[in-house]
C-alpha positions as CSV (number, residue, x, y, z in Angstrom):
1,M,-25.2,4.6,57.8
2,G,-26.6,6.0,54.5
3,P,-28.1,3.8,51.8
4,L,-24.9,3.8,49.7
5,A,-22.7,2.9,52.6
6,A,-25.1,0.1,53.5
7,I,-24.8,-1.3,49.9
8,V,-21.1,-1.3,50.1
9,A,-21.1,-2.9,53.6
10,A,-23.5,-5.6,52.4
11,A,-21.2,-6.3,49.3
12,L,-18.2,-6.7,51.6
13,A,-20.0,-9.0,53.9
14,A,-21.0,-11.2,51.0
15,A,-17.5,-11.6,49.7
16,P,-16.2,-15.2,50.2
17,P,-12.9,-16.0,51.9
18,S,-9.8,-15.1,49.9
19,R,-8.9,-17.6,47.2
20,V,-6.1,-15.5,45.6
21,S,-2.4,-16.5,45.7
22,P,0.1,-14.5,47.8
23,E,1.7,-13.4,44.5
24,V,-1.6,-11.8,43.3
25,A,-2.1,-10.1,46.7
26,E,1.4,-8.7,46.6
27,I,1.0,-7.2,43.1
28,L,-2.5,-5.7,43.9
29,T,-1.1,-4.2,47.1
30,R,2.1,-2.8,45.5
31,H,0.1,-1.3,42.7
32,E,-2.6,0.0,45.1
33,C,-5.5,-1.5,43.2
34,H,-7.4,-1.2,46.5
35,R,-7.3,2.6,46.2
36,C,-10.3,2.1,44.0
37,H,-11.3,-1.6,44.2
38,V,-12.4,-3.9,47.0
39,A,-9.8,-6.6,46.1
40,E,-10.2,-10.2,47.2
41,G,-7.2,-11.1,49.4
42,V,-6.1,-7.5,50.0
43,P,-7.0,-5.6,53.2
44,P,-8.6,-2.2,52.7
45,L,-6.6,1.0,52.9
46,P,-7.2,3.7,55.5
47,L,-9.8,6.2,54.3
48,A,-7.2,8.8,53.6
49,R,-5.7,6.6,50.9
50,D,-8.9,4.9,49.7
51,C,-10.0,7.0,46.8
52,A,-13.3,5.2,46.1
53,G,-14.0,4.7,49.8
54,C,-13.5,8.5,50.5
55,H,-15.9,9.3,47.6
56,V,-18.5,6.8,48.9
57,D,-18.1,8.3,52.4
58,I,-18.6,11.9,51.1
59,A,-21.5,11.0,48.8
60,S,-23.3,9.1,51.5
61,A,-23.6,12.3,53.6
62,A,-26.4,13.4,51.2
63,D,-28.6,10.6,52.9
64,D,-27.2,11.0,56.4
65,P,-28.3,14.2,58.3
66,K,-25.6,13.8,61.0
67,K,-22.8,13.5,58.3
68,L,-24.3,16.4,56.4
69,A,-24.3,18.6,59.4
70,K,-20.8,17.6,60.3
71,G,-19.5,18.3,56.8
72,R,-21.2,21.7,56.6
73,K,-19.7,22.6,60.0
74,V,-16.2,21.8,58.8
75,Y,-16.4,23.1,55.2
76,G,-19.4,25.4,55.2
77,K,-21.5,25.8,52.1
78,A,-18.8,24.3,50.0
79,F,-19.6,20.8,51.4
80,D,-22.8,20.5,49.3
81,R,-20.7,21.2,46.3
82,F,-18.3,18.5,47.3
83,I,-21.2,16.0,47.6
84,S,-22.6,16.9,44.1
85,S,-19.2,16.7,42.4
86,T,-18.1,13.6,44.2
87,A,-21.2,11.4,43.9
88,P,-20.8,10.6,40.2
89,R,-17.2,9.6,40.5
90,Y,-15.6,6.4,41.9
91,C,-18.7,5.4,43.8
92,N,-19.4,2.6,41.3
93,V,-16.3,0.4,41.2
94,P,-16.5,-3.4,40.6
95,Q,-14.9,-5.7,43.1
96,L,-11.8,-7.7,42.1
97,A,-13.4,-10.9,43.3
98,S,-14.3,-14.3,41.6
99,M,-11.9,-13.4,38.9
100,E,-11.8,-17.0,37.7
101,R,-15.0,-16.3,35.8
102,F,-13.1,-14.5,33.1
103,R,-11.4,-15.9,30.0
104,A,-7.7,-15.8,30.5
105,S,-7.1,-14.5,27.0
106,W,-9.5,-11.6,27.5
107,L,-8.2,-10.8,31.0
108,K,-4.6,-10.7,29.9
109,S,-5.5,-8.4,26.9
110,Y,-7.6,-6.1,29.1
111,L,-5.0,-5.7,31.9
112,G,-2.4,-4.9,29.2
113,A,-4.6,-2.2,27.6
114,P,-7.8,-1.3,29.5
115,Y,-10.8,0.1,27.7
116,D,-14.2,1.3,28.6
117,L,-16.5,-1.5,29.7
118,R,-19.2,0.5,31.4
119,P,-19.9,3.6,29.3
120,N,-22.5,4.9,31.8
121,I,-19.8,5.4,34.5
122,I,-17.8,8.6,34.2
123,E,-14.5,7.2,35.1
124,S,-12.7,4.3,33.4
125,M,-9.9,1.9,34.3
126,I,-6.7,3.8,34.6
127,R,-3.6,3.1,32.5
128,H,-1.7,1.4,35.3
129,N,2.0,0.4,35.4
130,L,1.7,-3.4,35.4
131,S,4.5,-5.2,33.6
132,P,3.7,-8.1,31.2
133,A,5.2,-10.5,33.8
134,E,2.9,-9.1,36.5
135,V,-0.1,-9.4,34.2
136,D,0.7,-13.1,33.6
137,T,1.1,-13.6,37.3
138,L,-2.4,-12.1,38.0
139,V,-4.1,-14.1,35.3
140,K,-2.5,-17.3,36.5
141,G,-3.0,-16.5,40.2
142,W,-6.7,-15.7,39.6
143,R,-7.1,-19.0,37.8
144,A,-8.8,-17.4,34.9
145,A,-10.6,-19.8,32.6
146,S,-9.3,-21.2,29.3
147,D,-11.1,-20.3,26.2
148,G,-12.5,-23.7,25.5
149,P,-14.2,-24.8,22.2
150,A,-16.1,-22.1,20.2
151,A,-19.8,-22.3,20.6
152,N,-21.9,-23.1,17.5
153,R,-24.0,-20.3,16.1
154,P,-27.7,-20.9,16.9
155,S,-30.5,-20.8,14.4
156,P,-32.2,-17.5,13.5
157,E,-35.3,-18.9,15.2
158,R,-33.4,-19.5,18.5
159,L,-31.8,-16.0,18.3
160,S,-35.3,-14.5,17.8
161,R,-36.5,-16.3,20.9
162,G,-33.5,-15.1,22.9
163,E,-34.2,-11.5,21.8
164,A,-37.9,-11.8,22.8
165,L,-36.8,-13.1,26.2
166,F,-34.2,-10.3,26.5
167,N,-37.0,-7.7,25.9
168,D,-39.5,-9.6,28.2
169,K,-37.0,-9.4,31.1
170,S,-36.2,-5.7,30.3
171,C,-32.4,-6.4,30.2
172,G,-32.0,-3.3,28.1
173,T,-33.2,-1.1,31.0
174,C,-29.8,-1.7,32.7
175,H,-27.5,-2.9,29.9
176,L,-26.2,-1.3,26.8
177,F,-25.6,-3.7,23.9
178,G,-23.5,-2.1,21.2
179,T,-25.8,0.4,19.5
180,R,-28.9,-1.7,19.6
181,L,-32.1,-0.3,21.0
182,F,-34.6,-2.4,22.9
183,E,-38.1,-2.1,24.2
184,V,-37.2,0.8,26.5
185,S,-37.2,4.4,25.2
186,E,-34.0,5.8,23.8
187,G,-34.3,8.7,26.2
188,W,-34.4,6.3,29.2
189,Q,-31.6,4.0,28.0
190,F,-29.1,6.6,27.0
191,N,-30.0,9.7,29.1
192,E,-31.6,8.5,32.3
193,L,-29.6,5.3,32.8
194,P,-26.4,7.0,33.9
195,K,-28.2,8.7,36.8
196,V,-29.2,5.3,38.3
197,R,-26.2,4.4,40.5
198,L,-26.4,0.6,40.6
199,R,-27.5,0.2,37.0
200,A,-24.5,2.3,35.9
201,M,-22.4,-0.7,37.0
202,A,-24.0,-2.9,34.2
203,P,-21.3,-3.5,31.5
204,D,-22.0,-3.1,27.8
205,L,-23.1,-6.6,26.8
206,Q,-21.2,-6.5,23.5
207,H,-18.1,-7.5,25.6
208,A,-19.6,-10.5,27.3
209,R,-18.9,-12.8,24.4
210,H,-15.2,-12.1,24.8
211,R,-15.0,-11.8,28.6
212,L,-16.8,-15.0,29.7
213,P,-16.7,-18.7,28.7
214,R,-20.1,-19.9,27.5
215,A,-20.8,-22.0,30.6
216,T,-20.0,-19.1,32.9
217,L,-22.2,-16.7,30.9
218,E,-25.2,-19.1,31.3
219,A,-24.5,-19.6,35.0
220,W,-24.3,-15.8,35.5
221,I,-27.6,-15.1,33.7
222,L,-29.3,-17.9,35.7
223,D,-27.9,-16.8,39.1
224,P,-25.2,-14.0,39.2
225,Q,-24.5,-14.5,42.9
226,S,-23.5,-18.2,42.3
227,V,-20.7,-16.9,40.2
228,K,-19.8,-13.8,42.1
229,P,-21.4,-13.5,45.6
230,S,-21.1,-9.8,45.7
231,A,-22.7,-9.3,42.2
232,V,-25.3,-6.5,42.2
233,M,-27.2,-7.9,39.2
234,P,-30.6,-9.2,40.4
235,K,-31.4,-12.9,40.0
236,L,-33.9,-13.2,37.1
237,K,-36.9,-15.5,37.3
238,I,-35.8,-17.8,34.6
239,N,-35.0,-21.5,34.1
240,P,-31.8,-23.1,32.7
241,E,-33.2,-23.3,29.1
242,E,-34.1,-19.6,29.1
243,A,-30.6,-18.8,30.4
244,G,-29.2,-20.7,27.4
245,L,-31.5,-18.6,25.1
246,L,-30.3,-15.4,26.6
247,A,-26.6,-16.5,26.4
248,D,-27.1,-17.3,22.7
249,F,-28.5,-13.9,22.1
250,V,-25.8,-12.1,24.0
251,T,-23.1,-14.1,22.3
252,F,-24.3,-14.1,18.7
253,A,-26.7,-11.2,18.2
254,D,-25.9,-8.4,15.8
255,L,-24.5,-5.4,17.6
256,G,-26.5,-2.8,15.8
257,T,-25.8,-0.1,13.2
258,P,-22.5,1.7,13.5
259,S,-22.8,5.4,14.5
260,R,-20.6,8.3,13.6
261,V,-18.7,9.4,16.7
262,A,-17.0,12.8,16.5
263,V,-13.4,12.7,17.5
264,R,-12.8,15.1,20.4
265,R,-9.8,17.3,20.3
266,P,-8.8,20.4,22.4
267,P,-10.1,23.7,20.9
268,A,-7.7,25.7,18.8
269,F,-5.8,28.3,20.6
270,D,-6.8,31.9,20.1
271,P,-3.9,34.2,21.0
272,S,-6.2,37.2,21.2
273,S,-8.2,35.6,24.0
274,P,-7.8,37.2,27.4
275,V,-5.5,35.5,29.9
276,P,-7.6,34.1,32.8
277,A,-6.8,34.7,36.5
278,Y,-5.1,31.9,38.3
279,E,-8.0,31.7,40.7
280,E,-10.3,30.7,37.8
281,V,-7.9,28.1,36.5
282,E,-7.5,26.7,40.1
283,A,-11.2,26.6,40.8
284,K,-12.3,25.0,37.5
285,V,-9.3,22.7,36.8
286,F,-6.5,22.4,39.3
287,H,-8.7,22.0,42.4
288,A,-11.6,20.5,40.6
289,L,-9.6,17.7,39.0
290,C,-5.8,17.6,39.4
291,W,-5.9,18.1,43.2
292,H,-7.3,14.7,43.9
293,C,-4.2,12.8,42.8
294,H,-1.7,15.7,43.3
295,S,-2.6,17.1,46.7
296,N,-0.7,18.4,49.7
297,P,0.3,15.5,51.9
298,D,0.2,17.7,55.0
299,F,-3.6,17.8,54.7
300,T,-4.2,14.1,54.0
301,D,-2.2,12.3,56.7
302,G,1.0,12.3,54.8
303,D,-0.5,10.9,51.5
304,G,-0.4,13.4,48.7
305,G,-2.0,11.0,46.2
306,P,-0.5,8.8,43.6
307,G,0.6,11.8,41.6
308,N,2.5,13.3,44.5
309,T,3.8,10.8,47.1
310,G,3.4,7.8,44.6
311,G,0.9,5.1,44.1
312,F,-0.7,2.7,41.5
313,G,2.8,1.4,41.0
314,F,4.2,4.8,40.0
315,P,7.1,6.4,41.9
316,A,6.7,9.6,43.9
317,I,7.1,12.7,41.7
318,H,6.1,15.2,44.4
319,L,3.8,17.2,42.2
320,S,1.1,19.1,44.0
321,F,-1.7,21.4,42.7
322,A,-2.7,22.5,46.2
323,S,-1.3,26.1,45.7
324,F,0.2,28.3,43.0
325,E,3.7,28.0,44.6
326,E,3.5,24.2,44.4
327,V,2.3,24.2,40.8
328,M,5.2,26.5,39.9
329,S,7.7,24.2,41.7
330,G,6.8,21.4,39.3
331,S,7.7,17.7,39.9
332,V,10.7,15.6,40.6
333,G,12.3,13.7,37.7
334,P,14.1,10.3,37.6
335,D,17.3,12.1,38.5
336,G,15.8,13.5,41.7
337,K,15.9,17.0,40.5
338,R,12.9,19.4,40.2
339,R,11.6,20.1,36.7
340,S,9.0,22.6,35.5
341,L,5.6,21.6,34.3
342,F,6.0,24.2,31.6
343,R,9.2,22.8,30.1
344,K,9.0,21.7,26.5
345,G,7.7,18.2,26.0
346,D,8.2,15.8,23.1
347,S,5.8,17.7,20.9
348,G,7.5,21.0,21.7
349,E,4.6,22.4,23.7
350,P,4.6,22.7,27.5
351,V,4.4,19.3,29.3
352,I,1.3,20.2,31.2
353,L,-0.6,20.8,27.9
354,E,1.0,17.8,26.3
355,R,-0.4,15.5,29.1
356,L,-3.9,17.1,29.0
357,R,-3.9,16.7,25.2
358,A,-2.9,13.1,25.5
359,R,-6.0,12.3,27.5
360,Y,-8.2,13.3,24.5
361,L,-6.3,10.7,22.4
362,E,-6.7,8.0,25.0
363,N,-10.5,8.8,25.3
364,D,-10.8,8.5,21.5
365,R,-9.2,5.1,21.7
366,D,-11.0,3.5,24.6
367,H,-14.1,5.5,25.6
368,V,-17.4,5.3,23.8
369,P,-20.3,7.5,24.9
370,P,-23.4,5.5,25.7
371,G,-25.3,4.4,22.6
372,K,-22.6,5.9,20.3
373,D,-20.4,2.9,19.8
374,P,-19.0,3.0,16.2
375,L,-18.4,-0.8,16.5
376,V,-14.9,-0.3,15.2
377,D,-12.1,-1.5,17.3
378,R,-9.9,1.5,17.9
379,R,-8.0,-0.1,20.7
380,S,-5.1,-1.0,18.4
381,A,-4.2,2.6,18.2
382,P,-0.8,3.3,19.7
383,L,-0.5,5.2,23.0
384,S,2.3,7.4,24.3
385,T,4.4,6.1,27.2
386,A,3.4,9.2,29.2
387,R,-0.1,8.9,30.7
388,G,-2.8,11.4,29.7
389,M,-4.4,13.5,32.4
390,P,-6.7,13.4,34.3
391,L,-5.9,9.7,34.9
392,G,-9.0,7.5,34.6
393,L,-11.4,10.4,34.0
394,P,-12.7,12.0,30.8
395,A,-10.5,14.6,29.1
396,L,-11.0,18.2,30.0
397,T,-13.9,20.1,28.6
398,D,-13.2,22.6,25.9
399,E,-13.6,25.4,28.4
400,Q,-11.2,23.8,30.9
401,F,-8.5,23.1,28.4
402,S,-8.8,26.6,27.0
403,L,-8.5,28.0,30.4
404,V,-5.2,26.2,31.2
405,E,-3.8,26.8,27.7
406,R,-4.5,30.6,27.8
407,W,-3.1,30.8,31.4
408,V,0.1,28.9,30.5
409,K,0.7,30.8,27.2
410,G,-0.3,34.1,28.8
411,G,2.6,34.1,31.2
412,R,1.1,32.1,34.1
413,P,0.1,35.0,36.3
414,G,-0.1,34.3,40.0
415,P,-3.0,34.8,42.5
416,S,-4.4,38.3,42.7
417,Q,-5.1,38.0,46.4
418,A,-3.6,36.1,49.3
419,A,-6.9,34.5,50.4
420,A,-6.5,30.7,50.3
421,P,-9.3,28.6,48.6
422,A,-11.6,26.5,50.8
423,P,-10.0,23.2,51.8
424,L,-11.2,20.0,50.2
425,P,-12.1,16.9,52.1
426,G,-9.0,14.8,52.6
427,R,-10.1,12.0,54.8
428,G,-13.8,11.8,54.3
429,I,-16.4,12.7,56.9
430,A,-16.2,9.5,58.8
431,G,-12.6,10.1,59.7
432,R,-13.2,13.5,61.2
């Protein structure tokens, strides 16, 4: 067992007996929240359907000589690329456990419209398909906390003491806090931090004042495992009075100076640009990203991912990016008939481009790069009913979007040769 797998196993062993209601377990199961999360009260999925578990399994091969040799035997030199591309994604997913620690008002708002809590993690909470009634059932079934009375603002002297303690305990080494900088270098906090796997789990502390009741925040700071047994935050060597000082600072401190954050949009289309080969589009976009949720079910024990055979509460649309022929066959609509990915969407451009473009807008609304928080709530911006793609991951890079757009508008040429691309891991190494 590699170090990463050992960490996951220890967290699972630390989880307390289930305290969730059957109604909560049913909703989590039906919406397949356990594809990504270890969810209290819900049994784990087989590895072929466990997105995060499969990523952890593949990434752990880097520290496991036997797994590494086995993977290279099956996939050849491509396996090392699988490890490097998989390791940053879906290996750091919080457990859905001890949910009663959250404020009911915040939890309801967040489930209704998720946003980026942990800017140092590449992926973010997906735009799921929970109904308002299901959100209410989850919040009630998890016994989320009432807001309670508002805390009184502490004196400037007390806030100053809290800040000094925050620096003394090096809290800024793991946590972001709006755009504030602490007694760690900017290069470490904003450039090195995302490379540290467990520290990447640390949420931006600007949200703590909304997420947690004051008493829970103090208890968490004093002893995280007393609130959530599987918490990865270390227990600090502090006393209750110091926990109160830190809670005051986290709750009332100024969040820093707003930064200008450039709005990302796809690059402008240049009709004179050359049309790329399908193989390049497939390698850099379709197989690199789309394939993970829209794969061929024959390769993954009958599960083609939530974008093919259904999942996350979404129906099966039978859309696969596993081959040119499957891409060209499109998806199945509500009427049960096949429809092209290249049909005109609501905006008039091909649906595939419309969905990729929508992800840029979603990112602008809910994702903030580390240390670049504009401190302006953009989460009230309206979103389209259709989900932007790739679901839960950053929008395409300029190069990736341009590739797809030039290929689509250039006539969608097919493969120039019959050779099939190298297969991608479908069930993890442990399952082979």
